[in-house]
C-alpha positions as CSV (number, residue, x, y, z in Angstrom):
1,G,162.5,127.0,184.7
2,L,165.4,127.7,182.4
3,V,165.0,124.8,179.9
4,S,161.3,124.0,180.3
5,P,158.2,126.0,179.4
6,L,156.3,124.2,182.2
7,T,155.5,125.5,185.7
8,I,154.5,123.3,188.6
9,S,154.0,124.0,192.3
10,H,155.6,122.1,195.1
11,Q,152.2,120.7,196.1
12,Q,151.6,119.4,192.6
13,L,155.1,117.9,192.6
14,Q,154.5,116.2,195.9
15,Q,151.2,114.8,194.7
16,L,152.9,113.5,191.6
17,A,155.7,111.8,193.5
18,K,153.1,110.2,195.8
19,Q,151.1,108.9,192.8
20,I,154.2,107.3,191.2
21,G,155.3,105.8,194.5
22,Q,151.9,104.2,195.0
23,E,152.0,102.9,191.4
24,I,155.5,101.3,192.0
25,D,154.3,99.8,195.3
26,R,151.3,98.2,193.7
27,N,153.1,96.9,190.6
28,Q,156.1,95.6,192.5
29,S,153.8,93.7,195.0
30,N,151.9,92.1,192.1
31,A,155.0,91.2,190.2
32,L,156.7,89.5,193.2
33,A,153.5,87.8,194.3
34,N,152.5,86.3,190.9
35,A,155.8,85.4,189.3
36,P,157.1,81.8,189.2
37,T,158.8,80.7,192.4
38,S,161.4,78.3,190.9
39,G,164.5,80.4,190.4
40,T,167.5,78.9,188.5
41,R,170.4,81.2,189.3
42,K,173.0,79.3,191.3
43,V,175.5,81.0,193.6
44,K,177.8,79.8,196.3
45,I,176.9,82.5,198.8
46,L,174.3,85.2,199.5
47,Y,174.4,88.0,202.0
48,L,171.2,89.2,203.7
49,E,170.9,92.1,206.1
50,G,167.9,93.9,207.7
51,D,167.1,96.7,210.1
52,A,164.5,99.3,210.8
53,F,164.7,103.1,211.2
54,S,162.3,105.7,212.4
55,V,160.9,108.8,210.8
56,G,158.8,111.6,212.2
57,K,155.1,111.3,211.9
58,Q,152.7,114.1,211.1
59,G,150.9,115.1,214.3
60,G,153.7,113.9,216.5
61,G,155.6,110.7,217.3
62,N,157.4,108.4,215.0
63,F,156.9,105.2,213.0
64,Y,159.3,102.6,211.6
65,L,160.4,101.7,208.1
66,H,161.7,98.2,207.6
67,R,164.5,97.6,205.1
68,L,166.1,94.4,203.9
69,Q,168.9,93.9,201.4
70,V,170.5,91.0,199.5
71,C,173.7,90.8,197.5
72,E,176.1,88.1,196.1
73,G,179.3,89.8,197.2
74,R,181.2,92.9,196.1
75,Q,183.8,94.0,193.6
76,K,186.3,96.8,193.3
77,V,185.3,99.7,191.0
78,G,188.1,102.1,192.0
79,K,191.2,102.4,194.2
80,Q,189.1,102.8,197.3
81,R,185.6,102.0,196.1
82,T,183.6,98.8,195.9
83,K,180.1,98.0,194.8
84,L,177.7,95.2,195.9
85,L,177.0,92.6,193.3
86,H,173.4,91.8,192.2
87,Y,172.2,94.1,195.0
88,Q,168.5,94.4,195.7
89,E,166.6,95.9,198.6
90,F,163.1,95.9,199.9
91,I,161.5,98.5,202.2
92,D,158.1,98.8,203.7
93,L,156.1,100.2,206.7
94,D,155.0,96.7,207.3
95,R,157.9,94.4,208.4
96,E,156.1,91.3,207.3
97,K,155.5,92.7,203.8
98,A,159.2,93.5,203.5
99,F,160.2,90.0,204.5
100,E,157.6,88.5,202.1
101,A,158.9,90.6,199.2
102,L,162.5,89.4,199.8
103,E,161.4,85.8,200.2
104,N,159.5,86.0,196.9
105,Y,162.5,87.6,195.2
106,L,164.8,84.9,196.5
107,G,162.5,82.1,195.4
108,Q,162.0,83.6,191.9
109,T,165.6,84.3,191.3
110,Y,167.8,81.6,192.9
111,D,168.1,77.9,193.2
112,L,169.4,77.9,196.8
113,R,170.0,74.2,197.3
114,E,173.8,74.6,197.1
115,T,173.9,78.2,198.6
116,V,175.2,79.3,201.9
117,I,173.1,82.2,203.2
118,V,174.8,84.7,205.5
119,S,172.5,87.0,207.5
120,N,173.5,89.9,209.7
121,S,171.4,92.1,212.0
122,D,171.4,94.0,215.3
123,E,169.3,91.1,216.8
124,G,166.5,93.5,217.6
125,S,162.9,92.5,217.6
126,G,161.8,91.1,214.2
127,Y,165.4,90.8,213.0
128,Q,166.7,87.7,214.9
129,K,168.1,84.5,213.5
130,S,164.7,82.8,213.5
131,D,163.3,85.6,211.3
132,F,166.0,85.1,208.7
133,D,165.6,81.4,208.9
134,S,162.2,81.9,207.2
135,L,163.9,83.4,204.2
136,C,166.3,80.6,203.6
137,G,164.0,77.9,202.2
138,E,166.0,75.1,200.7
139,A,169.4,76.8,201.2
140,F,172.3,74.5,202.0
141,C,173.2,76.3,205.2
142,H,172.3,79.5,207.1
143,E,175.0,81.4,209.1
144,H,173.8,84.3,211.2
145,F,175.8,87.2,212.7
146,V,175.0,89.9,215.2
147,D,176.2,93.1,213.7
148,R,179.6,94.1,215.1
149,Y,178.8,97.8,215.2
150,H,175.8,97.1,217.5
151,V,177.8,94.7,219.7
152,N,180.5,97.3,220.2
153,K,177.8,99.9,221.0
154,K,176.3,97.5,223.6
155,I,179.7,96.8,225.2
156,K,180.5,100.5,225.5
157,E,177.0,101.3,226.9
158,R,177.1,98.5,229.6
159,L,180.7,99.1,230.6
160,K,180.8,102.9,230.6
161,F,181.8,102.8,234.3
162,V,185.1,100.9,233.3
163,P,186.0,102.5,229.9
164,E,189.7,101.3,230.4
165,L,188.5,97.7,230.0
166,V,186.3,98.0,227.0
167,K,189.0,97.3,224.4
168,D,190.3,94.3,226.4
169,F,186.7,92.9,226.5
170,Q,186.2,93.4,222.8
171,K,189.5,91.8,222.0
172,A,188.7,88.7,224.1
173,L,185.2,88.5,222.6
174,Y,186.3,88.7,219.0
175,A,189.0,86.1,219.6
176,Y,186.0,84.0,220.5
177,A,187.6,82.6,223.6
178,S,185.1,82.2,226.4
179,E,187.8,81.3,228.9
180,S,189.4,84.7,228.4
181,L,186.1,86.4,229.2
182,V,185.8,84.8,232.7
183,P,188.6,86.7,234.4
184,L,187.4,89.9,232.7
185,Y,183.9,89.4,234.2
186,E,185.4,88.8,237.6
187,T,187.6,91.9,237.3
188,I,184.8,94.2,236.2
189,E,182.5,92.8,239.0
190,S,185.1,93.7,241.6
191,L,185.1,97.3,240.3
192,C,181.3,97.7,240.5
193,E,180.5,100.3,243.1
194,T,176.7,100.5,242.7
195,P,173.8,98.1,242.1
196,E,173.2,99.7,238.7
197,E,176.8,99.0,237.5
198,L,176.4,95.4,238.7
199,E,173.1,95.1,236.8
200,N,174.7,96.4,233.6
201,L,177.5,93.8,233.9
202,H,174.9,91.0,234.3
203,L,172.8,92.3,231.4
204,L,175.9,92.3,229.1
205,Q,176.9,88.8,230.2
206,A,173.3,87.6,229.4
207,Y,173.5,89.4,226.0
208,I,176.8,87.7,225.2
209,N,175.6,84.2,226.3
210,R,172.3,84.6,224.4
211,N,174.0,85.5,221.1
212,W,177.2,83.4,221.6
213,R,176.8,81.3,218.4
214,S,176.1,84.3,216.3
215,L,179.2,86.1,217.6
216,K,181.6,83.6,216.2
217,P,184.0,85.4,213.8
218,F,183.5,85.0,210.0
219,K,186.8,83.3,209.3
220,Q,186.4,80.8,212.2
221,R,183.3,79.3,210.6
222,S,184.4,76.3,208.4
223,L,181.8,76.9,205.7
224,L,182.9,80.6,205.3
225,K,186.7,80.4,205.4
226,D,186.9,80.8,201.6
227,F,184.5,83.7,201.3
228,E,184.8,87.4,202.0
229,A,182.8,88.9,204.9
230,V,180.4,91.2,203.0
231,I,178.3,92.2,206.0
232,G,177.8,95.3,208.1
233,T,176.7,97.6,205.2
234,C,173.1,97.9,206.2
235,E,173.5,101.1,208.3
236,S,175.3,103.0,205.5
237,H,172.6,102.0,203.0
238,H,169.9,103.6,205.2
239,R,171.4,107.0,204.3
240,L,169.6,107.3,201.0
241,Y,166.3,107.3,203.0
242,T,167.3,109.1,206.2
243,Y,168.9,112.0,204.4
244,R,165.8,112.5,202.3
245,M,163.2,111.9,205.1
246,K,164.8,113.2,208.3
247,K,166.5,116.5,207.3
248,Q,165.1,119.7,208.8
249,G,162.8,117.8,211.1
250,R,160.6,116.6,208.3
251,R,157.4,114.7,209.3
252,W,155.4,112.4,207.1
253,S,152.0,110.8,206.7
254,E,152.2,107.0,206.5
255,A,151.0,107.0,202.9
256,G,153.5,109.7,201.9
257,A,156.4,107.9,203.6
258,Q,155.5,104.6,201.9
259,A,155.3,106.2,198.5
260,M,158.6,108.1,198.9
261,V,160.6,105.0,200.0
262,K,159.2,103.0,197.1
263,L,160.4,105.7,194.7
264,L,163.8,105.7,196.3
265,S,164.2,101.9,196.4
266,A,163.1,101.6,192.7
267,R,165.8,104.1,191.8
268,R,168.4,102.2,193.8
269,N,167.3,98.8,192.5
270,Q,167.3,100.2,188.9
271,N,163.9,98.9,188.2
272,F,162.0,102.2,188.2
273,N,160.7,101.8,184.6
274,A,159.8,98.1,185.2
275,Y,157.2,99.0,187.9
276,T,156.0,102.4,186.5
277,D,153.0,102.8,184.3
278,Y,152.7,106.4,183.1
279,D,149.2,106.0,181.7
280,F,147.7,107.5,184.9
281,L,149.6,110.7,184.5
282,P,147.8,113.7,182.9
283,E,148.9,114.6,179.4
284,V,150.7,118.0,179.0
285,E,151.1,119.9,175.7
286,V,154.6,121.3,175.5
287,P,155.3,124.1,172.9
288,V,158.1,123.4,170.5
289,Y,161.0,125.9,170.5
290,D,164.4,126.0,168.9
291,W,166.3,125.1,172.1
292,H,169.3,123.9,170.0
293,H,169.8,127.4,168.7
294,L,169.4,128.8,172.2
295,F,172.2,126.7,173.6
296,R,174.5,127.1,170.6
297,T,174.2,130.9,171.1
298,Y,175.4,130.5,174.7
299,Q,177.9,127.6,174.3
300,K,180.6,130.0,175.6
301,P,178.9,131.9,178.5
302,T,179.7,135.6,178.5
303,S,179.7,137.8,181.5
304,E,176.2,139.1,180.5
305,F,174.9,135.6,180.2
306,K,176.3,134.8,183.7
307,K,174.3,137.7,185.0
308,V,171.2,136.4,183.3
309,M,171.8,133.0,184.8
310,K,171.4,134.5,188.2
311,W,167.6,133.7,188.1
312,D,166.8,136.4,185.6
313,Y,164.9,133.9,183.4
314,H,162.6,136.6,182.0
315,S,165.3,138.4,180.2
316,L,166.7,135.2,178.7
317,Y,163.4,134.1,177.4
318,Q,162.5,137.6,176.1
319,A,165.8,137.8,174.2
320,H,165.2,134.7,172.3
321,L,161.4,134.4,172.0
322,G,160.3,138.0,171.9
323,P,158.0,139.7,174.4
324,Q,154.7,138.7,172.7
325,E,155.7,135.1,172.3
326,L,156.8,135.1,175.9
327,R,153.5,136.4,177.2
328,R,151.6,133.9,175.3
329,S,153.6,130.8,176.2
330,F,155.0,131.4,179.7
331,K,153.7,132.3,183.1
332,I,156.7,133.9,184.8
């Protein structure tokens, strides 16, 4: 509006975003599939995380987007801020395509023979240790974790009938002392008053036993004692997508959602230009005006200019271009 002589409808903007997103998707897939698979970068540790989230579907219902991320650690960039090092993420409607993209990236970027890979997930379907094993290739070792946030959520959900024992249970679990859990199981069982409560206890016990090896704390694993636990960041990194795609009850077509997440991930991965070919976009002829003079005139906004800035674009353009020039060049 104020600094551009172009007008574009929201439908045209939506179509343009979809076109660019599809272009990024196509070029990224080709680049990852056809590049050499013998990476040379050597690092001591890599952190992998993955999870899925749902978005509303046009016509009703939901579908899932699958997101994976990888980094080499983190560094401090302020008093209370850190950033992930060599961070990349891969997102797709198809879980297998997201895993394949990450696998190709790892193979093309890293020599993993001396690398410890640390993976973290909620252990949901498609995000179990065996799924991450497929990404590790020739890695020296793979250490898998069940995300602590989801473990705590599971404990609170199953033990909601004895909330006073939840903290004790978490403390014993994260001390990784199975002998300390036995009396807790017995105490909780004695407090069960309904078959449902007893079933919840048994389900929690089965969940803990099934994932016991992946629940071992980071610093208690001999290969990881010299490294920082840079895991548990996956949920917070979903926000770029969920804020954009879930607000105000938004619903998407599958093609529109795929294009949008490819746009957002290219922006976050800082490779937008690498995967974008602007040749398919229509050419637009833009009139040349003395914008420098315009802004020099209003370097120090006056009260009158502030009034103009309240969406009265017509007056501003008329003042500097003249009514005839305005009519010829702008559609306001």
